[in-house]
N, C-alpha and C positions, 0 to 999 in steps of 0.2 A: 535481409530477413533475420529475425532472432528468435530463436526457439527457447522459452523458459518453462522450466518446470514450476507450475503454479500450485502449491500445496494447501493454500489457505484462501479462502474468499474474503476474510477480514482480519485485520490486526488491530487490536485494542478498539474494536467498534468501528473503524474506518474500513469501508469497502474498498478492495483492491482488485481490479479487473484489468483487461488487456489494455484499456486506455491509461491505467496507471503507469504501465511498463513503456508506453508510448509517450508519456511526460505530461498526462492530465490526471491529476488527483483530485477528486471531486469530494467535498464534505458538506454534511446537511446542517451542522450547527457549530456554535463557537467551540464546544467541548471537542469535537473532532478535529477542528481547525488547530487547537492547542496541540493535541496528539501529534499532528503532523508537524508542528513548528518544533515540538520537543524531541521527537525521534529523528526529524529529519526525512525527506522524501527517499534517500537511497537506503536508509536502515529500515523504513517501513516496507520498501520492495524486497530487502534481504529478507525480512522476516517472512514476508508472504511466500517468498520462493524457498525458504528453507525446509528441509525434511524434518518432519515431526519426530 
């Protein structure tokens, strides 16, 4: 088990939930897909778990 302090529900419009931290990032459209491609999955998760 891994406990992650999840401080944001969205990063640049992409929803990040517990499934994202388990390895499944779901996007709704091409714009969100480009965000994931540009940032990379690990950076997306890092930003979602970073303290504001």
